[in-house]
C-alpha distance (Angstrom), angle and dihedral (degrees) to the residues before:
residue distance angle dihedral
X1 . . .
X2 3.82 . .
X3 3.80 114.1 .
X4 3.82 89.5 -139.5
X5 3.81 93.2 67.4
X6 3.78 117.6 91.0
X7 3.81 118.3 -124.6
X8 3.81 89.4 -113.2
X9 3.81 90.8 55.7
X10 3.80 93.2 46.6
X11 3.80 91.9 48.6
X12 3.80 92.3 47.4
X13 3.81 92.7 49.8
X14 3.79 94.2 46.7
X15 3.79 92.6 44.0
X16 3.81 90.7 53.0
X17 3.81 91.0 47.6
X18 3.83 93.1 49.2
X19 3.80 92.4 47.4
X20 3.80 91.4 48.9
X21 3.80 90.1 49.7
X22 3.82 90.6 48.4
X23 3.81 90.2 52.8
X24 3.81 91.6 51.9
X25 3.79 92.3 46.9
X26 3.80 91.1 49.4
X27 3.79 90.2 53.7
X28 3.79 90.6 47.2
X29 3.80 90.6 52.2
X30 3.79 90.5 52.7
X31 3.81 90.6 49.9
X32 3.80 91.9 47.5
X33 3.80 90.3 50.5
X34 3.78 92.5 55.7
X35 3.82 93.7 42.6
X36 3.79 91.2 47.8
X37 3.78 90.8 51.1
X38 3.83 90.9 48.4
X39 3.81 93.3 49.6
X40 3.80 90.5 48.4
X41 3.82 90.4 51.8
X42 3.80 90.3 47.0
X43 3.79 89.9 51.6
X44 3.81 90.8 52.8
X45 3.78 90.9 50.2
X46 3.80 93.5 48.2
X47 3.80 91.5 46.7
X48 3.79 91.4 48.1
X49 3.80 92.4 49.7
X50 3.79 92.2 43.9
X51 3.81 95.8 50.3
X52 3.82 96.7 34.0
X53 3.78 101.7 43.6
X54 3.76 140.1 22.0
X55 3.82 94.3 -119.1
X56 3.80 94.0 96.6
X57 3.76 136.6 19.8
X58 3.85 112.7 -112.7
X59 3.80 86.6 -126.1
X60 3.81 88.5 74.9
X61 3.81 87.1 73.6
X62 3.80 88.6 71.3
X63 3.82 90.0 73.3
X64 3.83 95.5 61.0
X65 3.82 89.4 39.1
X66 3.82 91.9 55.8
X67 3.81 90.4 45.7
X68 3.82 90.2 49.7
X69 3.82 92.3 51.4
X70 3.80 90.0 49.0
X71 3.81 91.7 49.6
X72 3.81 91.9 48.7
X73 3.82 90.5 52.5
X74 3.81 91.3 46.0
X75 3.80 90.6 48.6
X76 3.81 92.1 52.9
X77 3.81 92.2 46.8
X78 3.80 90.7 49.6
X79 3.78 91.6 47.8
X80 3.81 89.5 52.5
X81 3.81 90.8 50.1
X82 3.80 89.6 49.5
X83 3.81 91.7 51.9
X84 3.82 90.0 49.3
X85 3.82 91.5 48.7
X86 3.80 93.2 48.0
X87 3.81 91.9 50.1
X88 3.79 89.2 47.7
X89 3.81 90.5 51.5
X90 3.81 89.1 49.8
X91 3.83 89.4 52.2
X92 3.81 92.0 55.9
X93 3.81 93.1 40.9
X94 3.82 89.3 55.1
X95 3.81 89.3 48.6
X96 3.81 91.0 52.0
X97 3.80 89.9 50.6
X98 3.79 91.3 50.8
X99 3.79 90.7 51.8
X100 3.80 88.5 50.6
X101 3.80 89.4 55.5
X102 3.81 98.3 -103.0
X103 3.80 110.4 107.2
X104 3.79 109.6 -154.1
X105 3.76 97.6 -170.3
X106 3.79 116.2 161.4
X107 3.82 88.0 -145.3
X108 3.78 124.4 47.4
X109 3.81 96.7 178.1
X110 3.80 93.9 -124.0
X111 3.81 88.6 146.7
X112 3.82 88.9 68.3
X113 3.80 94.3 57.0
X114 3.81 112.8 106.5
X115 3.79 130.2 179.0
X116 3.79 94.2 -128.5
X117 3.81 99.4 53.3
X118 3.83 110.7 116.0
X119 3.83 97.3 -133.8
X120 3.84 114.6 -3.8
X121 3.81 96.2 100.3
X122 3.81 93.4 37.3
X123 3.82 92.9 55.9
X124 3.84 96.7 38.1
X125 3.78 93.4 -117.8
X126 3.82 94.6 153.5
X127 3.78 136.3 26.7
X128 3.83 133.4 42.3
X129 3.80 112.3 -15.3
X130 3.81 90.8 10.0
X131 3.78 134.2 143.6
X132 3.81 89.4 -109.7
X133 3.80 91.4 55.6
X134 3.79 89.9 49.2
X135 3.81 93.0 51.1
X136 3.78 109.8 34.8
X137 3.79 123.8 103.5
X138 3.81 92.4 153.8
X139 3.81 119.0 143.1
X140 3.81 96.1 -171.4
X141 3.79 133.3 59.3
X142 3.82 90.6 -126.5
X143 3.81 89.4 54.7
X144 3.79 90.6 53.2
X145 3.79 90.0 47.5
X146 3.81 91.5 51.6
X147 3.81 92.9 50.1
X148 3.81 91.7 45.8
X149 3.81 91.0 49.9
X150 3.81 91.3 51.9
X151 3.80 91.3 52.1
X152 3.78 93.1 45.0
X153 3.82 97.8 52.3
X154 3.83 131.9 31.9
X155 3.80 120.1 -116.8
X156 3.81 127.5 -137.4
X157 3.83 119.1 -95.8
X158 3.83 91.0 -105.4
X159 3.80 92.1 51.1
X160 3.81 91.6 45.6
X161 3.82 90.1 53.1
X162 3.81 92.1 49.6
X163 3.80 90.6 51.0
X164 3.81 92.2 45.7
X165 3.81 90.8 54.6
X166 3.81 89.9 49.4
X167 3.81 92.6 47.5
X168 3.80 90.0 49.6
X169 3.81 89.4 51.6
X170 3.81 92.0 49.0
X171 3.79 95.9 40.4
X172 3.81 96.8 90.4
X173 3.82 96.4 32.2
X174 3.78 94.1 102.5
X175 3.81 91.8 150.8
X176 3.81 89.6 57.8
X177 3.81 92.9 49.9
X178 3.80 90.1 48.0
X179 3.81 91.3 49.5
X180 3.82 91.2 50.0
X181 3.81 91.2 48.2
X182 3.81 93.5 54.5
X183 3.82 99.4 32.5
X184 3.77 123.0 125.9
X185 3.76 125.3 -23.3
X186 3.79 119.7 -1.5
X187 3.81 96.8 -117.1
X188 3.82 136.7 141.6
X189 3.81 114.7 -93.5
X190 3.78 99.5 -49.8
X191 3.81 119.5 -124.0
X192 3.79 112.3 -146.5
X193 3.81 96.6 171.5
X194 3.86 93.2 112.3
X195 3.80 89.8 50.3
X196 3.82 92.0 50.4
X197 3.80 91.6 47.9
X198 3.80 91.0 48.5
X199 3.80 93.3 46.9
X200 3.78 92.9 49.6
X201 3.80 96.1 46.8
X202 3.78 121.4 105.3
X203 3.81 118.6 -86.8
X204 3.79 111.6 -87.6
X205 3.81 109.6 -175.0
X206 3.84 128.8 140.7
X207 3.82 118.5 -129.4
X208 3.80 115.2 -58.9
X209 3.82 92.7 -117.2
X210 3.79 89.6 66.6
X211 3.80 90.2 58.3
X212 3.80 89.0 53.0
X213 3.81 89.6 47.1
X214 3.82 91.0 52.6
X215 3.82 91.6 51.9
X216 3.81 93.2 47.0
X217 3.81 92.9 46.0
X218 3.79 92.0 46.3
X219 3.78 96.3 51.8
X220 3.78 90.2 40.3
X221 3.82 90.8 55.4
X222 3.80 91.9 51.8
X223 3.82 93.2 47.7
X224 3.82 93.0 45.6
X225 3.80 94.8 50.2
X226 3.82 93.1 45.0
X227 3.79 89.9 49.4
X228 3.78 92.2 49.9
X229 3.82 98.6 42.4
X230 3.80 101.1 33.7
X231 3.82 108.8 23.4
X232 3.80 97.4 33.2
X233 3.84 94.6 -121.9
X234 3.83 121.3 157.5
X235 3.81 118.7 -77.8
X236 3.82 93.9 -126.9
X237 3.87 93.9 95.5
X238 3.80 88.3 55.9
X239 3.81 88.7 61.1
X240 3.80 93.8 39.5
X241 3.80 92.1 58.2
X242 3.81 98.4 27.2
X243 3.79 98.8 59.9
X244 3.85 95.6 51.3
X245 3.81 87.7 46.4
X246 3.80 90.7 56.7
X247 3.81 90.6 49.4
X248 3.82 91.4 49.8
X249 3.81 91.8 46.7
X250 3.80 92.2 51.0
X251 3.80 90.7 51.9
X252 3.80 100.5 39.8
X253 3.82 108.1 32.0
X254 3.85 94.8 81.3
X255 3.81 89.1 52.0
X256 3.81 92.0 45.7
X257 3.79 92.5 52.0
X258 3.81 90.1 49.0
X259 3.81 89.7 54.0
X260 3.80 96.1 43.4
X261 3.82 102.6 40.7
X262 3.85 97.7 77.5
X263 3.80 90.5 51.2
X264 3.80 96.0 59.5
X265 3.87 95.8 77.5
X266 3.82 92.9 47.7
X267 3.80 98.1 45.3
X268 3.80 95.1 87.2
X269 3.81 92.8 49.6
X270 3.79 100.5 49.2
X271 3.81 94.6 91.9
X272 3.81 88.5 58.7
X273 3.81 93.0 48.9
X274 3.81 91.3 46.0
X275 3.82 91.8 50.8
X276 3.82 93.2 46.9
X277 3.80 92.9 49.2
X278 3.80 92.8 46.6
X279 3.80 93.3 49.8
X280 3.81 94.3 46.8
X281 3.81 91.1 46.2
X282 3.81 95.4 56.0
X283 3.82 99.8 39.0
X284 3.86 111.8 112.4
X285 3.80 97.5 -127.0
X286 3.81 123.0 -177.4
X287 3.83 101.9 -172.1
X288 3.81 115.0 97.0
X289 3.83 94.2 -131.7
X290 3.80 92.4 52.3
X291 3.80 92.4 47.1
X292 3.80 89.2 50.2
X293 3.80 91.4 52.1
X294 3.80 90.5 45.6
X295 3.80 92.2 52.1
X296 3.79 90.2 57.2
X297 3.80 93.9 58.5
X298 3.79 95.8 95.2
X299 3.78 139.6 69.7
X300 3.76 133.7 176.9
X301 3.79 93.1 9.7
X302 3.83 95.5 -58.9
X303 3.79 131.4 95.7
X304 3.77 119.7 -102.3
X305 3.80 92.1 -117.7
X306 3.82 91.5 52.9
X307 3.80 90.9 51.5
X308 3.81 93.1 47.6
X309 3.82 87.8 48.4
X310 3.79 88.9 54.3
X311 3.81 89.8 51.0
X312 3.81 91.3 47.8
X313 3.82 92.3 50.7
X314 3.81 91.4 48.0
X315 3.80 90.6 52.2
X316 3.81 91.9 46.8
X317 3.81 90.0 53.6
X318 3.80 90.0 45.4
X319 3.82 91.6 51.3
X320 3.82 91.0 51.4
X321 3.81 85.1 84.5
X322 3.82 86.1 80.2
X323 3.80 90.5 68.6
X324 3.81 107.0 103.4
X325 3.80 92.4 -140.7
X326 3.81 91.7 51.5
X327 3.81 98.0 47.3
X328 3.84 95.4 93.1
X329 3.80 91.4 52.6
X330 3.81 90.9 45.7
X331 3.80 91.2 53.1
X332 3.78 93.7 47.5
X333 3.81 93.3 46.3
X334 3.85 93.2 48.6
X335 3.80 85.2 -122.3
X336 3.83 100.0 -176.1
X337 3.79 93.4 49.1
X338 3.79 93.4 42.9
X339 3.81 92.6 53.8
X340 3.78 92.8 41.7
X341 3.82 86.4 62.6
X342 3.81 91.3 48.4
X343 3.80 93.5 47.5
X344 3.79 92.4 45.2
X345 3.81 88.7 54.1
X346 3.83 88.4 51.3
X347 3.79 90.2 50.5
X348 3.80 93.2 51.6
X349 3.80 91.1 51.4
X350 3.82 103.4 36.4
X351 3.79 109.5 6.5
X352 3.83 98.7 92.1
X353 3.83 90.1 57.5
X354 3.82 95.7 55.1
X355 3.79 93.3 85.2
X356 3.81 91.0 51.3
X357 3.81 91.7 48.7
X358 3.78 91.8 50.3
X359 3.80 92.3 48.7
X360 3.81 88.4 53.3
X361 3.81 91.3 49.6
X362 3.81 90.2 46.9
X363 3.79 92.5 52.5
X364 3.80 93.0 46.8
X365 3.81 89.7 50.0
X366 3.81 92.1 49.7
X367 3.81 90.9 47.5
X368 3.81 90.4 47.1
X369 3.80 89.5 53.3
X370 3.81 90.7 54.6
X371 3.82 90.0 43.1
X372 3.80 92.7 51.6
X373 3.79 90.1 53.4
X374 3.81 90.0 47.6
X375 3.81 91.2 51.2
X376 3.80 92.5 49.1
X377 3.81 91.5 49.5
X378 3.82 104.0 45.6
X379 3.83 94.0 169.7
X380 3.81 92.9 57.8
X381 3.80 114.2 98.4
X382 3.76 140.2 -146.2
X383 3.80 110.0 -104.8
X384 3.77 126.7 -131.7
X385 3.80 112.6 -115.6
X386 3.79 113.1 -172.7
X387 3.78 134.1 159.6
X388 3.77 116.2 -107.2
X389 3.80 141.0 88.8
X390 3.80 113.8 -13.4
X391 3.79 108.7 -84.5
X392 3.80 148.2 146.6
X393 3.80 119.3 -162.7
X394 3.81 115.4 177.1
X395 3.77 132.3 169.4
X396 3.79 116.1 -160.8
X397 3.79 96.0 -4.4
X398 3.81 117.6 -179.0
X399 3.80 138.1 170.4
X400 3.85 111.7 -84.6
X401 3.81 93.0 -145.8
X402 3.81 93.4 57.5
X403 3.84 113.3 83.8
X404 3.80 108.3 -99.6
X405 3.81 92.8 -122.3
X406 3.84 91.4 57.8
X407 3.79 98.1 36.9
X408 3.82 115.7 113.7
X409 3.78 110.6 -152.4
X410 3.78 133.0 -150.8
X411 3.79 137.6 -172.1
X412 3.79 117.4 -117.8
X413 3.79 129.9 -172.6
X414 3.78 118.7 -179.8
X415 3.79 131.0 163.8
X416 3.76 124.8 -20.4
X417 3.79 123.5 110.0
X418 3.81 99.0 -41.2
X419 3.79 109.2 7.2
X420 3.81 127.5 103.7
X421 3.78 115.5 -92.8
X422 3.79 96.0 -148.0
X423 3.79 130.2 35.6
X424 3.79 111.5 -160.5
X425 3.81 105.1 -159.2
X426 3.79 120.9 -159.9
X427 3.77 126.7 179.4
X428 3.76 147.4 120.5
X429 3.78 129.2 -72.3
X430 3.83 115.9 -67.9
X431 3.81 92.2 5.9
X432 3.82 94.9 124.6
X433 3.81 106.4 -94.0
X434 3.81 97.0 124.7
X435 3.81 92.3 40.2
X436 3.80 90.3 56.5
X437 3.81 90.9 52.3
X438 3.78 90.9 49.4
X439 3.80 92.0 45.2
X440 3.80 91.6 55.0
X441 3.80 92.6 41.1
X442 3.81 97.2 48.1
X443 3.80 91.9 45.1
X444 3.80 89.6 50.1
X445 3.82 88.4 52.5
X446 3.81 90.9 50.6
X447 3.79 92.0 45.2
X448 3.80 93.7 51.5
X449 3.82 91.0 44.9
X450 3.81 92.0 56.7
X451 3.82 100.2 -103.5
X452 3.78 136.4 120.0
X453 3.80 121.5 -89.1
X454 3.81 135.2 -140.1
X455 3.81 98.9 -108.9
X456 3.78 143.0 89.6
X457 3.80 87.7 -118.5
X458 3.79 132.4 -6.2
X459 3.78 128.2 -174.9
X460 3.77 128.0 174.2
X461 3.75 143.2 155.8
X462 3.81 123.1 -121.3
X463 3.80 104.8 -70.3
X464 3.78 141.1 176.8
X465 3.80 115.5 -140.5
X466 3.78 132.6 -137.0
X467 3.81 127.7 172.3
X468 3.80 143.8 175.0
X469 3.79 104.3 -161.0
X470 3.79 106.2 112.9
X471 3.80 100.0 43.4
X472 3.82 112.2 157.4
X473 3.76 134.9 -176.9
X474 3.80 118.8 -124.1
X475 3.80 121.9 -142.4
X476 3.81 91.0 -173.4
X477 3.81 92.9 52.7
X478 3.81 93.0 39.9
X479 3.79 90.1 -123.0
X480 3.80 125.2 144.2
X481 3.77 122.6 -143.0
X482 3.78 91.2 -111.3
X483 3.79 92.1 51.9
X484 3.82 89.9 47.9
X485 3.80 90.0 51.5
X486 3.79 93.3 48.4
X487 3.81 89.1 51.2
X488 3.80 91.5 49.7
X489 3.81 91.7 48.4
X490 3.81 87.9 52.6
X491 3.80 88.3 55.3
X492 3.81 90.8 50.2
X493 3.82 90.8 50.7
X494 3.79 91.0 50.3
X495 3.80 89.4 53.3
X496 3.79 91.1 49.7
X497 3.79 92.6 52.3
X498 3.80 90.8 54.6
X499 3.82 87.5 60.4
X500 3.82 93.0 -172.9
X501 2.94 96.3 140.0
X502 3.83 106.2 1.9
X503 3.79 116.9 -101.8
X504 3.79 129.6 -106.2
X505 3.83 105.0 -159.0
X506 3.81 126.5 -162.5
X507 3.81 111.2 -167.4
X508 3.79 114.6 179.5
X509 3.82 118.0 -161.1
X510 3.77 91.8 -18.4
X511 3.82 115.2 -140.8
X512 3.80 92.9 -10.1
X513 3.80 89.5 154.1
X514 3.81 95.0 73.1
X515 3.80 137.8 57.0
X516 3.79 122.1 -71.9
X517 3.81 96.4 -105.7
X518 3.82 93.6 51.0
X519 3.78 90.4 43.0
X520 3.79 93.9 55.0
X521 3.80 94.6 43.1
X522 3.79 94.0 44.8
X523 3.80 94.7 44.3
X524 3.79 92.6 48.1
X525 3.80 91.4 52.0
X526 3.79 93.2 47.9
X527 3.81 93.9 46.3
X528 3.78 91.9 47.8
X529 3.82 90.0 52.6
X530 3.80 92.3 47.2
X531 3.79 93.6 50.9
X532 3.79 91.4 45.3
X533 3.83 88.4 55.2
X534 3.83 90.6 56.2
X535 3.82 96.7 -103.4
X536 3.80 126.4 142.9
X537 3.77 127.6 -159.7
X538 3.77 156.6 114.2
X539 3.79 135.2 -74.7
X540 3.79 124.9 -170.3
X541 3.77 126.0 -161.4
X542 3.79 144.4 171.0
X543 3.80 89.9 -160.0
X544 3.80 106.9 91.5
X545 3.79 90.7 -165.2
X546 3.79 87.7 70.9
X547 3.80 91.3 60.9
X548 3.82 88.6 74.0
X549 3.81 87.8 73.3
X550 3.81 87.5 80.3
X551 3.79 89.5 70.9
X552 3.78 91.9 56.3
X553 3.80 102.0 39.7
X554 3.81 115.7 66.4
X555 3.79 113.6 -133.8
X556 3.82 93.4 29.4
X557 3.81 120.4 125.2
X558 3.82 128.6 -173.6
X559 3.80 117.8 -132.8
X560 3.79 130.0 165.1
X561 3.78 149.6 -166.6
X562 3.80 118.8 -138.3
X563 3.77 139.8 -170.9
X564 3.77 142.5 -157.0
X565 3.79 132.3 -137.6
X566 3.78 118.9 -144.1
X567 3.78 134.5 152.7
X568 3.79 91.7 4.2
X569 3.82 91.7 -58.2
X570 3.78 134.2 104.4
X571 3.80 114.3 -122.3
X572 3.81 122.8 -156.8
X573 3.77 130.8 -175.9
X574 3.84 94.4 -175.5
X575 3.80 90.9 -140.6
X576 3.79 121.6 142.3
X577 3.80 116.2 -129.4
X578 3.81 133.5 -176.6
X579 3.78 121.6 -97.6
X580 3.81 135.4 23.9
X581 3.80 121.0 -42.6
X582 3.78 111.2 -100.3
X583 3.80 98.4 -144.5
X584 3.79 144.8 0.0
X585 3.78 132.2 -124.6
X586 3.79 100.4 -141.5
X587 3.79 98.1 106.9
X588 3.80 92.8 40.5
X589 3.80 90.6 52.5
X590 3.81 92.2 48.1
X591 3.79 90.9 51.5
X592 3.79 91.9 45.3
X593 3.80 90.7 61.4
X594 3.82 92.7 46.9
X595 3.81 104.5 -94.6
X596 3.80 112.5 148.3
X597 3.79 98.6 -131.3
């Protein structure tokens, strides 16, 4: 994959190639269907002539039969290749949509959104149109959980650096990300929690002699019934083996069902897990974190993928008991009990490692999600995260969820040795105040998760985040918007007082639900407490009386966004400037929509 090609070009070329291949495979399937039908008809004719006349030997029917079996196998292989190609085309189509600014993620992570999180809802981390939806390429539930956890809590500088190195390694591995996207069964994000719980549970096997007894009784049943029904032998062996089998079944079936029940939900997802483990195991990684994860994908001298394949094959054989033609054999062989012994032996040998394997897969999936975003945004950069005084220093920072071509960028300096500790942002409606807060906040989340950021350069210290930007009233809870905001501000203050790490606060239109005098007094008290606790941050306001707080709080600087009004339309440049905004646009906007004010 040439480095000179843009991601959009690469996606377009690969999408066209996959769609062309899918078209050819579809035509081949149609041809195989007709040929298969013709060969089957020919076989019937040859068999009819062979058995009904003396013109041909019936053995000639073996030729069409062999050809039919070959065509059936070829048809199934071609159908599998078509499914792979169609999923691959969907992977590149989704990538093209993301680059066009329309994330088409199958998972938006809404299940990770909680009311008590200090910034997830405010920064649109989860839900439709969220950062999670933009990032995720996870195929497993544990992968989604890992990515969500990284976005929801900052990592240490050492952990951020390890993830950055891994993301850089994965960034250009488009073939790997494609392989992961189309691996295994096409299922919703697979949940392997029951499998992990089963694998980690204590061994639960009856004495070994009972396993031998089950095998002997099973084979004895088959031999006795064949002898009676086919060879005309006495029926006594049927009773000799049948009665002990009933005794064994009565004793062991409850245990067998206890062993087998947790495996039923995971059976359909094992091909996906096997494919993911195999691909991760053989990839030639260079990053230390990826090599460490790779090294853990083995147990008992065999690779993780080989052991999951063994489990998958055992479960496929176990599930063959559902075939109506096989049921008599399954009953005679004590099938459930027999495979409970086999699966219990697998659990004793490999079960405790399943949780470790899944954690490795989850981390690789989360890293691949960050790497895919980094690949699709080649101008975004890795931030610098270093211990020290609380600070954020960004040049050309923009919001990652706004298409790069439309994103207006600003420079921000906050904290550190010489920078202001609080930026008090005034400005008119829709001028860009809230977007700047979200741009800094979302980039800080990405930076502290180990990803790239939308900026020319971005440096920060380890920080906790707290925000009040999506405050809502609640009719059901009997809670006003102002009360909800006060409660959220209390949460932000509690975070600041912990001071481990220092807090970056993002307060949008602070206390806008009360009168101007209370707003100024309340905001000044809150901001004074936040700064005293070592926090740094931003406050936006429409109320110009609040901008006077900057004169009374050391380390506070006024900045603003402004607008123009021309030709009956508001004009914004979304650029932050020093000082207090000179005017608002409220009256102009009211008049523009026809209000007589």
